[in-house]
C-alpha positions in Angstrom: 42.2 -54.7 49.4 39.5 -52.6 50.8 39.5 -51.5 54.3 36.8 -53.4 55.9 38.9 -56.6 54.9 42.2 -55.2 56.0 40.4 -54.1 59.6 38.7 -58.0 59.6 41.4 -60.1 59.2 43.3 -57.6 61.5 40.6 -58.2 63.6 40.7 -62.3 63.4 44.9 -62.3 63.6 44.5 -60.4 67.0 41.8 -62.0 68.4 44.2 -65.4 67.5 47.2 -63.7 69.7 44.8 -62.1 71.9 42.8 -65.2 72.6 45.9 -67.4 72.3 47.2 -65.3 75.1 44.2 -65.8 77.5 44.1 -69.6 77.3 48.0 -70.3 78.0 47.9 -67.2 81.0 45.0 -70.0 82.3 42.0 -67.4 82.1 38.8 -69.0 82.6 36.7 -69.4 78.8 33.3 -68.3 79.6 33.8 -66.6 82.5 35.6 -63.5 81.8 33.1 -61.4 79.6 36.2 -59.9 77.8 36.9 -63.4 77.1 33.9 -64.3 75.5 33.2 -60.8 73.3 36.6 -61.2 71.9 35.2 -64.8 71.0 32.0 -63.1 69.7 34.0 -60.7 67.4 36.4 -63.7 66.0 33.2 -65.4 65.1 31.8 -62.3 63.7 34.9 -61.7 61.7 34.9 -64.3 59.8 31.4 -64.7 59.4 31.6 -60.7 58.1 34.2 -61.7 55.2 32.2 -65.2 54.4 29.0 -63.2 53.7 30.4 -59.4 53.2 29.0 -60.0 49.6 25.4 -61.2 50.3 24.0 -59.0 52.4 23.7 -60.8 55.1 21.2 -59.8 58.5 22.7 -61.9 60.5 27.0 -61.1 59.7 25.8 -57.3 60.2 23.9 -58.0 63.6 27.4 -60.4 64.9 29.6 -57.4 64.0 27.0 -54.9 66.1 27.3 -57.2 69.2 30.8 -58.2 69.0 31.6 -54.2 68.4 29.1 -53.2 71.3 30.7 -55.9 73.9 34.0 -55.0 72.8 33.2 -51.2 73.7 31.8 -51.9 76.7 35.4 -54.4 77.9 37.1 -51.5 76.9 35.1 -49.1 78.8 35.1 -50.2 81.5 38.5 -51.5 81.7 39.1 -47.6 81.6 36.1 -46.2 83.8 36.5 -49.6 86.5 39.3 -51.8 86.9 42.1 -49.4 86.0 41.4 -46.8 88.8 40.5 -49.8 91.0 43.5 -51.1 90.2 46.2 -47.7 90.4 46.8 -47.9 94.7 48.2 -51.3 93.5 50.4 -50.9 91.0 48.6 -52.7 88.5 46.2 -51.0 86.8 48.1 -50.9 83.3 48.3 -54.3 83.0 44.9 -54.0 81.9 46.6 -52.2 78.8 49.4 -53.5 78.3 50.9 -57.0 78.1 49.8 -59.2 74.8 47.0 -61.0 76.0 45.7 -56.8 77.5 46.2 -55.2 74.9 45.2 -57.3 72.8 42.1 -58.2 73.6 41.0 -54.7 75.8 42.7 -52.6 73.6 43.7 -53.4 70.0 40.7 -55.1 69.0 37.8 -53.6 70.4 39.4 -50.2 68.6 39.4 -52.4 65.2 36.2 -53.9 65.5 34.6 -50.0 65.9 36.6 -48.4 63.3 35.9 -51.5 60.9 31.5 -51.4 62.2 31.2 -47.7 62.4 33.3 -46.6 59.0 33.9 -49.5 56.3 31.6 -51.9 56.8 27.9 -51.8 55.2 25.7 -52.2 58.1 22.2 -50.3 56.6 20.6 -53.5 57.2 20.6 -52.2 61.0 17.2 -51.4 62.7 16.9 -49.2 65.7 15.7 -52.7 66.9 18.3 -54.0 66.9 20.0 -53.1 70.2 18.6 -55.8 72.0 20.6 -57.7 70.5 23.9 -56.4 72.0 22.1 -55.6 75.3 21.0 -58.8 75.8 23.6 -60.6 75.3 25.1 -58.6 78.4 22.4 -59.4 80.4 21.9 -62.9 80.0 26.1 -62.8 80.8 25.0 -60.8 83.8 22.4 -63.0 85.0 24.1 -66.0 84.9 27.5 -64.7 86.5 25.4 -63.7 89.2 24.2 -66.7 89.7 27.0 -68.4 89.9 28.3 -66.2 92.2 25.1 -67.0 94.4 25.5 -70.3 94.4 29.3 -69.6 94.8 30.5 -71.5 91.6 32.6 -68.4 90.3 34.1 -66.0 92.6 33.4 -62.8 90.1 35.5 -62.3 88.2 35.7 -58.7 88.3 36.2 -57.4 91.7 32.1 -55.7 91.1 30.8 -59.1 90.5 31.8 -60.5 94.0 28.1 -60.1 95.5 29.3 -60.9 99.1 32.3 -58.5 98.9 29.7 -55.7 99.0 26.6 -54.4 100.2 23.6 -55.2 98.3 23.6 -51.5 96.9 26.7 -51.8 95.6 25.6 -54.9 93.4 22.9 -52.5 92.3 24.5 -49.5 91.7 27.4 -52.1 89.5 23.7 -53.3 87.7 22.5 -50.3 86.8 26.0 -48.8 85.3 27.1 -50.9 83.5 24.1 -52.0 81.8 23.0 -48.2 81.4 27.0 -47.9 79.3 25.7 -50.9 77.1 22.5 -49.5 76.5 23.6 -45.8 75.8 26.7 -48.2 73.5 24.6 -50.1 71.7 22.5 -46.9 71.1 25.2 -44.8 70.1 26.5 -47.1 67.3 23.4 -48.0 66.1 22.9 -44.5 65.1 26.0 -43.5 63.6 26.2 -46.8 62.2 22.3 -46.4 60.2 23.7 -43.6 58.4 
């Protein structure tokens, strides 16, 4: 069995475990970027396995979006969430624990390795960067609007717009979208070779 099949089956298994644990622990689906990205990763792995031998541009783009979103999730965990929770002693909870280990570390790493080194992704074009970046922008706009109208609080500390100055919200927007663009361009340029 080829490595891309093994990794995508592993992604499916890990996503089912991680997302089930997210559901059991009461995390709100469709509010957390992490959960949404992992749902996309689960779907992308299934689509990839079904369309693997069909040269499907849709499957490649879906795997690309999932890989970029999971990479962004993992980077934000390590660069933002963990450092801001060191004082409280809860930093490691972002990477240690049933759901966190799967959705923040194992699934992102498996998706990245599979997409970058084992999947046929030569159908990816430079303009396809708009798909993963667009996904992140759509999530950001929706969640900020829900914060503005008071339907959602956060869910991440950097999205709590009423708890920080306007300049800080602008900083986080530029920082996170900048990372999203960097990841999308880096993965696309490396995958296209």
